[in-house]
DRENSE-635817 format. One record per residue (C-alpha): x, y, z; residue number from 1. Coordinates in nm, 4 decimals. Layout:
REM DRENSE-635817
+----------+----------+----------+------+
|        X |        Y |        Z | resi |
+----------+----------+----------+------+
|        X |        Y |        Z |  NUM |
...
+----------+----------+----------+------+
END
This chain:
REM DRENSE-635817
+----------+----------+----------+------+
|        X |        Y |        Z | resi |
+----------+----------+----------+------+
|   0.4548 |   2.6116 |  -2.8602 |    1 |
|   0.1743 |   2.5164 |  -2.5690 |    2 |
|   0.2529 |   2.2304 |  -2.3486 |    3 |
|  -0.0233 |   1.9952 |  -2.5114 |    4 |
|   0.1233 |   2.0878 |  -2.8559 |    5 |
|   0.4493 |   1.9417 |  -2.7709 |    6 |
|   0.2970 |   1.6271 |  -2.6280 |    7 |
|   0.1117 |   1.6032 |  -2.9523 |    8 |
|   0.4564 |   1.6596 |  -3.1342 |    9 |
|   0.6606 |   1.4015 |  -2.8827 |   10 |
|   0.3695 |   1.1368 |  -2.9533 |   11 |
|   0.3195 |   1.1689 |  -3.2984 |   12 |
|   0.6671 |   1.2099 |  -3.4751 |   13 |
|   0.9248 |   1.1364 |  -3.2113 |   14 |
|   1.0926 |   0.8245 |  -3.3069 |   15 |
|   0.7437 |   0.6845 |  -3.4320 |   16 |
|   0.8981 |   0.4919 |  -3.7753 |   17 |
|   1.1839 |   0.3452 |  -3.5844 |   18 |
|   0.9352 |   0.1906 |  -3.3058 |   19 |
|   0.7227 |   0.1046 |  -3.5622 |   20 |
|   0.9717 |  -0.0637 |  -3.8251 |   21 |
|   1.1651 |  -0.2223 |  -3.5406 |   22 |
|   0.8996 |  -0.3571 |  -3.2800 |   23 |
|   0.6083 |  -0.4128 |  -3.5135 |   24 |
|   0.5823 |  -0.8103 |  -3.4578 |   25 |
|   0.7570 |  -0.7875 |  -3.1147 |   26 |
|   0.4904 |  -0.5269 |  -2.9723 |   27 |
|   0.1970 |  -0.7142 |  -3.1003 |   28 |
|   0.3290 |  -1.0909 |  -2.9522 |   29 |
|   0.4721 |  -0.9322 |  -2.6093 |   30 |
|   0.0876 |  -0.7591 |  -2.5242 |   31 |
|  -0.0469 |  -1.1381 |  -2.6437 |   32 |
|   0.1562 |  -1.4190 |  -2.5906 |   33 |
|   0.2767 |  -1.3059 |  -2.2115 |   34 |
|  -0.1230 |  -1.2710 |  -2.0750 |   35 |
|  -0.1644 |  -1.6353 |  -2.2102 |   36 |
|   0.1266 |  -1.7157 |  -2.0429 |   37 |
|   0.0357 |  -1.5780 |  -1.7317 |   38 |
|  -0.3214 |  -1.7471 |  -1.7420 |   39 |
|  -0.1559 |  -2.0971 |  -1.8109 |   40 |
|   0.1385 |  -2.0623 |  -1.5031 |   41 |
|  -0.1523 |  -1.9666 |  -1.2670 |   42 |
|  -0.3834 |  -2.2119 |  -1.3464 |   43 |
|  -0.1405 |  -2.4958 |  -1.2788 |   44 |
|  -0.0872 |  -2.2893 |  -0.9471 |   45 |
|  -0.5159 |  -2.2642 |  -0.8293 |   46 |
|  -0.5215 |  -2.6408 |  -0.9110 |   47 |
|  -0.2688 |  -2.6822 |  -0.6261 |   48 |
|  -0.4634 |  -2.4604 |  -0.3946 |   49 |
|  -0.7598 |  -2.6950 |  -0.4149 |   50 |
|  -0.7634 |  -2.9121 |  -0.0877 |   51 |
|  -0.9387 |  -3.2024 |  -0.2783 |   52 |
|  -0.7817 |  -3.1567 |  -0.6426 |   53 |
|  -1.1358 |  -3.0585 |  -0.7671 |   54 |
|  -1.0759 |  -2.8498 |  -1.0951 |   55 |
|  -1.3380 |  -2.6519 |  -1.1506 |   56 |
|  -1.1852 |  -2.3541 |  -1.0345 |   57 |
|  -0.9121 |  -2.3932 |  -1.3245 |   58 |
|  -1.0999 |  -2.4836 |  -1.5545 |   59 |
|  -1.3126 |  -2.1698 |  -1.5108 |   60 |
|  -0.9988 |  -1.9605 |  -1.5083 |   61 |
|  -0.8715 |  -2.1640 |  -1.7997 |   62 |
|  -1.2268 |  -2.0329 |  -1.9800 |   63 |
|  -1.2697 |  -1.6731 |  -1.8858 |   64 |
|  -0.8488 |  -1.6666 |  -2.0281 |   65 |
|  -0.9546 |  -1.8200 |  -2.3188 |   66 |
|  -1.2691 |  -1.5772 |  -2.3527 |   67 |
|  -1.0554 |  -1.2801 |  -2.2765 |   68 |
|  -0.8087 |  -1.3347 |  -2.5578 |   69 |
|  -1.0645 |  -1.3590 |  -2.7922 |   70 |
|  -1.1795 |  -1.0626 |  -2.6717 |   71 |
|  -0.8596 |  -0.8588 |  -2.6633 |   72 |
|  -0.8363 |  -0.9968 |  -3.0681 |   73 |
|  -1.1684 |  -0.8594 |  -3.1346 |   74 |
|  -1.1262 |  -0.4989 |  -2.9694 |   75 |
|  -0.8124 |  -0.4803 |  -3.1188 |   76 |
|  -0.9956 |  -0.3869 |  -3.4599 |   77 |
|  -1.2241 |  -0.1249 |  -3.2908 |   78 |
|  -1.1127 |   0.2219 |  -3.3538 |   79 |
|  -1.1303 |   0.3729 |  -3.0060 |   80 |
|  -1.2613 |   0.7015 |  -3.1224 |   81 |
|  -1.6186 |   0.5084 |  -3.1894 |   82 |
|  -1.6123 |   0.4664 |  -2.8004 |   83 |
|  -1.6302 |   0.8509 |  -2.7192 |   84 |
|  -2.0323 |   0.8360 |  -2.8271 |   85 |
|  -2.1008 |   0.6067 |  -2.5898 |   86 |
|  -1.8819 |   0.7602 |  -2.2849 |   87 |
|  -2.1538 |   0.9090 |  -2.0940 |   88 |
|  -2.4104 |   0.5774 |  -2.0901 |   89 |
|  -2.0834 |   0.3934 |  -1.9645 |   90 |
|  -2.0230 |   0.6268 |  -1.7543 |   91 |
|  -2.4075 |   0.6358 |  -1.5634 |   92 |
|  -2.4348 |   0.2628 |  -1.5539 |   93 |
|  -2.0924 |   0.2042 |  -1.4018 |   94 |
|  -2.2828 |   0.4430 |  -1.1452 |   95 |
|  -2.6009 |   0.2714 |  -1.1065 |   96 |
|  -2.4451 |  -0.0725 |  -1.1149 |   97 |
|  -2.1993 |   0.0270 |  -0.8522 |   98 |
|  -2.5014 |   0.1682 |  -0.6427 |   99 |
|  -2.6838 |  -0.1571 |  -0.7246 |  100 |
|  -2.3912 |  -0.3387 |  -0.5089 |  101 |
|  -2.4729 |  -0.1391 |  -0.2641 |  102 |
|  -2.8917 |  -0.2283 |  -0.3199 |  103 |
|  -2.8790 |  -0.6045 |  -0.3726 |  104 |
|  -2.4882 |  -0.7126 |  -0.3824 |  105 |
|  -2.3711 |  -1.0291 |  -0.2772 |  106 |
|  -2.1582 |  -0.9987 |   0.0333 |  107 |
|  -1.8702 |  -1.2084 |   0.1054 |  108 |
|  -1.5617 |  -1.2235 |   0.3128 |  109 |
|  -1.7092 |  -0.9211 |   0.4973 |  110 |
|  -1.7752 |  -0.7053 |   0.1894 |  111 |
|  -2.0291 |  -0.6575 |  -0.0561 |  112 |
|  -1.8495 |  -0.6015 |  -0.4114 |  113 |
|  -2.0556 |  -0.8272 |  -0.6616 |  114 |
|  -2.4116 |  -0.8453 |  -0.8003 |  115 |
|  -2.5289 |  -1.1593 |  -0.9640 |  116 |
|  -2.6185 |  -1.1281 |  -1.3007 |  117 |
|  -2.7282 |  -1.5189 |  -1.4246 |  118 |
|  -2.5943 |  -1.7120 |  -1.1784 |  119 |
|  -2.2468 |  -1.5280 |  -1.2162 |  120 |
|  -2.0822 |  -1.2760 |  -1.0158 |  121 |
|  -2.0126 |  -0.9432 |  -1.1530 |  122 |
|  -1.7762 |  -0.7121 |  -0.9200 |  123 |
|  -1.8265 |  -0.3588 |  -1.0641 |  124 |
|  -1.5811 |  -0.1325 |  -0.9060 |  125 |
|  -1.3369 |  -0.3822 |  -1.1847 |  126 |
|  -1.5459 |  -0.2738 |  -1.4567 |  127 |
|  -1.5273 |   0.0643 |  -1.3163 |  128 |
|  -1.1605 |   0.0990 |  -1.3998 |  129 |
|  -1.1850 |   0.0846 |  -1.7283 |  130 |
|  -1.4659 |   0.3162 |  -1.7576 |  131 |
|  -1.3390 |   0.6108 |  -1.5376 |  132 |
|  -0.9713 |   0.5299 |  -1.7735 |  133 |
|  -1.1393 |   0.6235 |  -2.0913 |  134 |
|  -1.3413 |   0.9057 |  -1.9432 |  135 |
|  -1.0600 |   1.0427 |  -1.7973 |  136 |
|  -0.8761 |   1.0151 |  -2.1201 |  137 |
|  -1.1301 |   1.2113 |  -2.3255 |  138 |
|  -1.1842 |   1.4826 |  -2.0551 |  139 |
|  -0.7595 |   1.5067 |  -2.0357 |  140 |
|  -0.7254 |   1.5206 |  -2.4320 |  141 |
|  -0.7867 |   1.8920 |  -2.4424 |  142 |
|  -0.6892 |   1.9850 |  -2.0840 |  143 |
|  -0.5049 |   2.3263 |  -1.9785 |  144 |
|  -0.2617 |   2.3752 |  -1.6818 |  145 |
|  -0.2540 |   2.6725 |  -1.6222 |  146 |
|  -0.4725 |   2.7083 |  -1.2984 |  147 |
|  -0.5612 |   2.4461 |  -1.0216 |  148 |
|  -0.9323 |   2.4659 |  -1.0755 |  149 |
|  -0.9210 |   2.2989 |  -1.4222 |  150 |
|  -0.8128 |   2.0188 |  -1.1956 |  151 |
|  -1.2122 |   2.0166 |  -1.0569 |  152 |
|  -1.3330 |   1.8121 |  -1.3470 |  153 |
|  -1.1195 |   1.5080 |  -1.3676 |  154 |
|  -1.1425 |   1.5316 |  -1.0091 |  155 |
|  -1.5230 |   1.5050 |  -0.9444 |  156 |
|  -1.5648 |   1.2797 |  -1.2370 |  157 |
|  -1.3641 |   0.9998 |  -0.9989 |  158 |
|  -1.4918 |   1.1072 |  -0.6923 |  159 |
|  -1.8509 |   0.9097 |  -0.6970 |  160 |
|  -1.7205 |   0.5721 |  -0.8170 |  161 |
|  -1.4168 |   0.6346 |  -0.5641 |  162 |
|  -1.6884 |   0.6679 |  -0.2977 |  163 |
|  -1.8935 |   0.3770 |  -0.4064 |  164 |
|  -1.6136 |   0.1626 |  -0.4085 |  165 |
|  -1.4431 |   0.2928 |  -0.1182 |  166 |
|  -1.7355 |   0.2242 |   0.1220 |  167 |
|  -1.8095 |  -0.1096 |   0.0058 |  168 |
|  -1.5670 |  -0.1211 |   0.1389 |  169 |
|  -1.2653 |  -0.1891 |  -0.1422 |  170 |
|  -0.9915 |  -0.0152 |  -0.0174 |  171 |
|  -0.7505 |  -0.1939 |  -0.2975 |  172 |
|  -1.0028 |  -0.0820 |  -0.6008 |  173 |
|  -1.0094 |   0.2419 |  -0.4468 |  174 |
|  -0.6736 |   0.3293 |  -0.4586 |  175 |
|  -0.6104 |   0.1827 |  -0.7702 |  176 |
|  -0.8862 |   0.4851 |  -0.8752 |  177 |
|  -0.6474 |   0.7088 |  -0.7224 |  178 |
|  -0.3195 |   0.6246 |  -0.8799 |  179 |
|  -0.5030 |   0.6048 |  -1.2431 |  180 |
|  -0.6065 |   0.9419 |  -1.1663 |  181 |
|  -0.2581 |   1.1015 |  -1.0797 |  182 |
|  -0.0941 |   0.9358 |  -1.3242 |  183 |
|  -0.3216 |   1.0535 |  -1.6208 |  184 |
|  -0.2877 |   1.3600 |  -1.5279 |  185 |
|   0.0830 |   1.3945 |  -1.5282 |  186 |
|   0.1225 |   1.2512 |  -1.8646 |  187 |
|  -0.1517 |   1.5130 |  -1.9863 |  188 |
|   0.0599 |   1.7372 |  -1.9152 |  189 |
|   0.0525 |   1.8341 |  -1.5623 |  190 |
|   0.3330 |   1.9779 |  -1.3340 |  191 |
|   0.5091 |   1.7316 |  -1.1305 |  192 |
|   0.4582 |   1.9580 |  -0.8680 |  193 |
|   0.1182 |   1.9473 |  -0.8796 |  194 |
|   0.1744 |   1.5939 |  -0.8317 |  195 |
|   0.3498 |   1.6306 |  -0.5506 |  196 |
|   0.1185 |   1.8551 |  -0.3672 |  197 |
|  -0.1403 |   1.5483 |  -0.4422 |  198 |
|   0.0544 |   1.2943 |  -0.3285 |  199 |
|   0.1924 |   1.5139 |  -0.0420 |  200 |
|  -0.1577 |   1.4389 |   0.1598 |  201 |
|  -0.0773 |   1.0368 |   0.2055 |  202 |
|   0.2579 |   1.1441 |   0.3341 |  203 |
|   0.1402 |   1.3798 |   0.5760 |  204 |
|  -0.0922 |   1.1037 |   0.7325 |  205 |
|   0.2057 |   0.9033 |   0.7305 |  206 |
|   0.4107 |   1.1737 |   0.9362 |  207 |
|   0.1427 |   1.1602 |   1.1598 |  208 |
|   0.1743 |   0.7914 |   1.2427 |  209 |
|   0.4776 |   0.7562 |   1.2356 |  210 |
|   0.7324 |   1.0736 |   1.2964 |  211 |
|   0.4766 |   1.3457 |   1.3871 |  212 |
|   0.7800 |   1.5983 |   1.4343 |  213 |
|   0.8450 |   1.5641 |   1.0859 |  214 |
|   0.5178 |   1.7745 |   1.0309 |  215 |
|   0.6888 |   2.1101 |   1.1094 |  216 |
|   0.9423 |   2.0682 |   0.7839 |  217 |
|   0.6642 |   1.9023 |   0.5711 |  218 |
|   0.4011 |   2.1264 |   0.5787 |  219 |
|   0.6336 |   2.4309 |   0.5592 |  220 |
|   0.8377 |   2.2556 |   0.2312 |  221 |
|   0.5096 |   2.1958 |   0.0881 |  222 |
|   0.3973 |   2.5588 |   0.1221 |  223 |
|   0.7035 |   2.6819 |  -0.0621 |  224 |
|   0.6431 |   2.4241 |  -0.3317 |  225 |
|   0.2793 |   2.5581 |  -0.3660 |  226 |
|   0.4227 |   2.9095 |  -0.3649 |  227 |
|   0.6984 |   2.8385 |  -0.6194 |  228 |
|   0.4349 |   2.6438 |  -0.8379 |  229 |
|   0.0739 |   2.7752 |  -0.8232 |  230 |
|  -0.0524 |   3.0589 |  -0.9263 |  231 |
|  -0.1686 |   3.3612 |  -0.6414 |  232 |
|   0.1309 |   3.2114 |  -0.4406 |  233 |
|   0.0376 |   3.3603 |  -0.1087 |  234 |
|  -0.3198 |   3.2492 |  -0.0781 |  235 |
|  -0.2168 |   2.9303 |  -0.2800 |  236 |
|   0.0675 |   2.8655 |   0.0041 |  237 |
|  -0.1219 |   2.9551 |   0.2751 |  238 |
|  -0.4467 |   2.7369 |   0.1606 |  239 |
|  -0.1860 |   2.4071 |   0.1422 |  240 |
|  -0.0357 |   2.4351 |   0.4640 |  241 |
|  -0.3475 |   2.4685 |   0.6272 |  242 |
|  -0.4515 |   2.2227 |   0.4577 |  243 |
|  -0.2393 |   1.9695 |   0.5206 |  244 |
|  -0.2062 |   2.0598 |   0.8868 |  245 |
|  -0.6095 |   2.0403 |   0.9019 |  246 |
|  -0.5121 |   1.6536 |   0.7293 |  247 |
|  -0.2398 |   1.6096 |   1.0215 |  248 |
|  -0.5005 |   1.6641 |   1.2904 |  249 |
|  -0.8169 |   1.4917 |   1.1949 |  250 |
|  -0.6018 |   1.1977 |   1.0442 |  251 |
|  -0.5997 |   1.0074 |   1.4070 |  252 |
|  -0.9855 |   1.0648 |   1.3783 |  253 |
|  -1.0123 |   0.8752 |   1.0542 |  254 |
|  -0.8353 |   0.6265 |   1.1528 |  255 |
|  -1.0471 |   0.5527 |   1.4560 |  256 |
|  -1.3495 |   0.6049 |   1.2595 |  257 |
|  -1.3452 |   0.5686 |   0.9132 |  258 |
|  -1.1549 |   0.2373 |   0.8310 |  259 |
|  -1.2852 |  -0.1000 |   0.9954 |  260 |
|  -1.0963 |  -0.2431 |   1.2183 |  261 |
|  -1.0014 |  -0.5361 |   0.9436 |  262 |
|  -0.8812 |  -0.2464 |   0.7364 |  263 |
|  -0.6504 |  -0.0521 |   1.0188 |  264 |
|  -0.4531 |  -0.3924 |   1.0458 |  265 |
|  -0.3812 |  -0.4849 |   0.7050 |  266 |
|  -0.2510 |  -0.1064 |   0.6875 |  267 |
|  -0.0027 |  -0.1999 |   0.9604 |  268 |
|   0.0532 |  -0.5321 |   1.0429 |  269 |
|   0.2763 |  -0.5503 |   0.7477 |  270 |
|   0.5517 |  -0.3813 |   0.9998 |  271 |
|   0.5219 |  -0.6329 |   1.2346 |  272 |
|   0.2893 |  -0.9452 |   1.1725 |  273 |
|   0.4223 |  -1.1737 |   1.4338 |  274 |
|   0.1857 |  -0.8733 |   1.7041 |  275 |
|  -0.1357 |  -1.0854 |   1.5671 |  276 |
|   0.0092 |  -1.4198 |   1.4252 |  277 |
|  -0.3196 |  -1.5872 |   1.4406 |  278 |
|  -0.5391 |  -1.2833 |   1.3151 |  279 |
|  -0.4613 |  -0.9804 |   1.1541 |  280 |
|  -0.1008 |  -1.1220 |   1.0780 |  281 |
|  -0.1717 |  -1.5141 |   0.9888 |  282 |
|  -0.1896 |  -1.4291 |   0.6051 |  283 |
|   0.1214 |  -1.2499 |   0.5866 |  284 |
|   0.3136 |  -1.5029 |   0.7729 |  285 |
|   0.2057 |  -1.8112 |   0.5900 |  286 |
|   0.3032 |  -1.5915 |   0.2772 |  287 |
|   0.6551 |  -1.5255 |   0.3653 |  288 |
|   0.6616 |  -1.8730 |   0.5097 |  289 |
|   0.5482 |  -2.0499 |   0.1572 |  290 |
|   0.7504 |  -1.7813 |  -0.0954 |  291 |
|   1.0614 |  -1.9055 |   0.1287 |  292 |
|   0.9897 |  -2.2175 |   0.1499 |  293 |
|   1.0201 |  -2.2769 |  -0.2606 |  294 |
|   1.4118 |  -2.1660 |  -0.2222 |  295 |
|   1.5858 |  -2.1140 |  -0.6029 |  296 |
|   1.3804 |  -2.3404 |  -0.7908 |  297 |
|   1.0756 |  -2.4238 |  -0.6272 |  298 |
|   0.9129 |  -2.7619 |  -0.4769 |  299 |
|   0.7846 |  -2.7886 |  -0.8457 |  300 |
|   0.4244 |  -2.7554 |  -1.0056 |  301 |
|   0.1162 |  -2.9196 |  -0.7616 |  302 |
|   0.4209 |  -3.0513 |  -0.5199 |  303 |
|   0.3888 |  -2.7173 |  -0.3111 |  304 |
|   0.2549 |  -2.8761 |   0.0728 |  305 |
|   0.1664 |  -2.5638 |   0.1804 |  306 |
|  -0.0182 |  -2.4602 |  -0.1049 |  307 |
|  -0.2001 |  -2.8151 |  -0.1272 |  308 |
|  -0.2654 |  -2.8037 |   0.2223 |  309 |
|  -0.3767 |  -2.4229 |   0.2090 |  310 |
|  -0.2314 |  -2.2999 |   0.4918 |  311 |
|  -0.2554 |  -1.9374 |   0.3261 |  312 |
|  -0.6396 |  -1.8410 |   0.3059 |  313 |
|  -0.7626 |  -1.7190 |  -0.0042 |  314 |
|  -0.4727 |  -1.8229 |  -0.2024 |  315 |
|  -0.6026 |  -1.8648 |  -0.5376 |  316 |
|  -0.7245 |  -1.5148 |  -0.5257 |  317 |
|  -0.5166 |  -1.2325 |  -0.4029 |  318 |
|  -0.1888 |  -1.4486 |  -0.2498 |  319 |
|  -0.1186 |  -1.6445 |  -0.6003 |  320 |
|   0.1993 |  -1.4676 |  -0.5829 |  321 |
|   0.3113 |  -1.7344 |  -0.2922 |  322 |
|   0.1888 |  -2.0078 |  -0.4198 |  323 |
|   0.4325 |  -1.9553 |  -0.7249 |  324 |
|   0.6774 |  -1.8693 |  -0.4686 |  325 |
|   0.6490 |  -2.1998 |  -0.3097 |  326 |
|   0.6309 |  -2.4076 |  -0.6666 |  327 |
|   0.8783 |  -2.2875 |  -0.8833 |  328 |
|   1.1248 |  -2.0627 |  -0.6735 |  329 |
|   1.2914 |  -1.7436 |  -0.6981 |  330 |
|   1.3414 |  -1.8680 |  -1.0440 |  331 |
|   0.9848 |  -1.8439 |  -1.1688 |  332 |
|   0.9217 |  -1.5212 |  -0.9240 |  333 |
|   1.1994 |  -1.3756 |  -1.1127 |  334 |
|   1.0195 |  -1.5140 |  -1.4482 |  335 |
|   0.6893 |  -1.3505 |  -1.4155 |  336 |
|   0.8150 |  -1.0175 |  -1.2673 |  337 |
|   1.0251 |  -0.9801 |  -1.5562 |  338 |
|   0.7208 |  -1.0884 |  -1.7972 |  339 |
|   0.5311 |  -0.8018 |  -1.6169 |  340 |
|   0.7700 |  -0.5714 |  -1.7006 |  341 |
|   0.8761 |  -0.6324 |  -2.0543 |  342 |
|   0.4423 |  -0.5913 |  -2.0949 |  343 |
|   0.4384 |  -0.2822 |  -1.8765 |  344 |
|   0.7423 |  -0.1458 |  -2.1102 |  345 |
|   0.5368 |  -0.2288 |  -2.4419 |  346 |
|   0.2369 |  -0.0897 |  -2.3121 |  347 |
|   0.4684 |   0.2630 |  -2.2520 |  348 |
|   0.5772 |   0.2357 |  -2.5668 |  349 |
|   0.2176 |   0.2244 |  -2.7172 |  350 |
|   0.1254 |   0.4932 |  -2.5449 |  351 |
|   0.4279 |   0.6964 |  -2.6249 |  352 |
|   0.3744 |   0.6630 |  -2.9891 |  353 |
|  -0.0001 |   0.6327 |  -2.9793 |  354 |
|  -0.1538 |   0.8899 |  -3.3156 |  355 |
|  -0.3869 |   1.0612 |  -3.0928 |  356 |
|  -0.3623 |   1.2262 |  -2.7082 |  357 |
|  -0.7020 |   1.0552 |  -2.6215 |  358 |
|  -0.5161 |   0.7140 |  -2.7117 |  359 |
|  -0.2190 |   0.7691 |  -2.5408 |  360 |
|  -0.4069 |   0.8561 |  -2.2228 |  361 |
|  -0.6057 |   0.5475 |  -2.2690 |  362 |
|  -0.3030 |   0.3357 |  -2.3156 |  363 |
|  -0.1395 |   0.5095 |  -2.0216 |  364 |
|  -0.4463 |   0.4741 |  -1.7679 |  365 |
|  -0.4438 |   0.0775 |  -1.9073 |  366 |
|  -0.1067 |   0.0539 |  -1.8088 |  367 |
|  -0.0930 |   0.2519 |  -1.4836 |  368 |
|  -0.3644 |   0.0222 |  -1.3971 |  369 |
|  -0.1730 |  -0.2827 |  -1.4305 |  370 |
|   0.1331 |  -0.1638 |  -1.2840 |  371 |
|  -0.0154 |  -0.0492 |  -0.9477 |  372 |
|  -0.1986 |  -0.4053 |  -0.9094 |  373 |
|   0.1115 |  -0.5874 |  -0.9717 |  374 |
|   0.3429 |  -0.3547 |  -0.7250 |  375 |
|   0.0770 |  -0.3674 |  -0.4622 |  376 |
|   0.0165 |  -0.7178 |  -0.4725 |  377 |
|   0.3650 |  -0.8428 |  -0.4916 |  378 |
|   0.5027 |  -0.5930 |  -0.2267 |  379 |
|   0.2017 |  -0.7223 |  -0.0113 |  380 |
|   0.2367 |  -1.0794 |  -0.0429 |  381 |
|   0.6270 |  -1.0215 |   0.0519 |  382 |
|   0.5778 |  -0.7952 |   0.3757 |  383 |
|   0.7105 |  -0.4912 |   0.1859 |  384 |
|   0.3556 |  -0.3373 |   0.1571 |  385 |
|   0.0040 |  -0.3599 |   0.3941 |  386 |
|  -0.2561 |  -0.6155 |   0.2465 |  387 |
|  -0.5538 |  -0.4190 |   0.0250 |  388 |
|  -0.6910 |  -0.6970 |  -0.1584 |  389 |
|  -0.5362 |  -0.6037 |  -0.4964 |  390 |
|  -0.5545 |  -0.9374 |  -0.7751 |  391 |
|  -0.2673 |  -0.9674 |  -0.9278 |  392 |
|  -0.3528 |  -0.9444 |  -1.3420 |  393 |
|  -0.3995 |  -1.2252 |  -1.5494 |  394 |
|  -0.3179 |  -1.4428 |  -1.2105 |  395 |
|  -0.5388 |  -1.4016 |  -0.9257 |  396 |
|  -0.8499 |  -1.6336 |  -0.9855 |  397 |
|  -1.1088 |  -1.3083 |  -1.0649 |  398 |
|  -1.3330 |  -1.3774 |  -1.3878 |  399 |
|  -1.4897 |  -1.0415 |  -1.3863 |  400 |
|  -1.0773 |  -0.8827 |  -1.2764 |  401 |
|  -0.9143 |  -1.0730 |  -1.5591 |  402 |
|  -1.2034 |  -0.9872 |  -1.8084 |  403 |
|  -1.1795 |  -0.6233 |  -1.7346 |  404 |
|  -0.7549 |  -0.6750 |  -1.7766 |  405 |
|  -0.7886 |  -0.8664 |  -2.1451 |  406 |
|  -0.9950 |  -0.5279 |  -2.2195 |  407 |
|  -0.7968 |  -0.3126 |  -2.1732 |  408 |
|  -0.5329 |  -0.5210 |  -2.3601 |  409 |
|  -0.7386 |  -0.5874 |  -2.6946 |  410 |
|  -0.7770 |  -0.1431 |  -2.6664 |  411 |
|  -0.4042 |  -0.1192 |  -2.6493 |  412 |
|  -0.3320 |  -0.3453 |  -2.9301 |  413 |
|  -0.6140 |  -0.1350 |  -3.1048 |  414 |
|  -0.4065 |   0.1778 |  -3.0716 |  415 |
|  -0.0864 |   0.0382 |  -3.1431 |  416 |
|  -0.2620 |  -0.1447 |  -3.4482 |  417 |
|  -0.3893 |   0.2380 |  -3.5839 |  418 |
|  -0.0596 |   0.4163 |  -3.5404 |  419 |
|   0.1207 |   0.1499 |  -3.7401 |  420 |
|  -0.1371 |   0.1994 |  -3.9978 |  421 |
|  -0.0970 |   0.5746 |  -4.0646 |  422 |
|   0.2792 |   0.4769 |  -4.0575 |  423 |
|   0.1986 |   0.2809 |  -4.3820 |  424 |
|   0.0447 |   0.5545 |  -4.5147 |  425 |
+----------+----------+----------+------+
END
């Protein structure tokens, strides 16, 4: 039995009847109700961030959420397989829209990420996430993992949109693409050793920054791992150590030349924001103060003083979690984190029990997108990670981001309904 055959057997038959019979109603409710609750809660928080109490952004947030729910329910009746015939046009259209950002894009906050269509700013990098997920699922459905060269096709698929997003610059979205690619490869059957070899590139760069001497242990260890898990063992081991050594050598140059000043600040100042309290560290300092001031129960919705006075720039977008912490406190933040956990767990259940591998990979890609954004956004808000400009799903103000996330939820619900219909047969 091949690895893919094993996957399909697990995916179609392992505990599927138990899953569908016991949780048929709860799964459907979870992936609809939780996003609605998060949108409603965040609308109050967004209202608090408005200096003069103007409700415009709140109304837009709620309207976008309502449209997203309608879109979710509509897409839940769409057979995911029908999208296959449109994948190439969708992919080319996505690349064209990302290219249009570079030519006629709208700039804001030092980045050019939007195109204006009919008076509405659209962010193509958000749309690209869904396009990449579905296209990758199509490619990886029959993917074998006998030779690393077989990874060329899925990687080359992601590189063009990733590069165009990176140079906008949009470091946050480019990181999301990387997470989606790695988790979907692993879910498709790629050995975990290969996953570690992928991640070793980032870890090597981190070693260069904080513990250079550790490279003398880390790089040989990766060479041994390559020897044990890849074909042409000596060649693979040698190339792995050579490539990681090259990365270690060029990382300082890339750090100084490939990243803008504010990007470098975002990646380092979270370790000690007091180094630049009125500059790059200001967001994080004010965010942690706001969350801490909420205490256990918070100050109450619409009652957060730091939020009302807008001490935190762009709090209605990337830093909405700090308003959450101030106004409904530790208890509220735990509620929101738990809600995301339940939602993601439900998506993983759907992915595991999907009827086809294509559907399973699509759901795991969407689950990865949501999970990565939740973890990174909350981490950066509380000072456990660098500030990367990643929105909190369903809660951060951003029409394109919210619509794309609801589209993803709708596709997941479609996969769930199809699996349930086959069980009935």
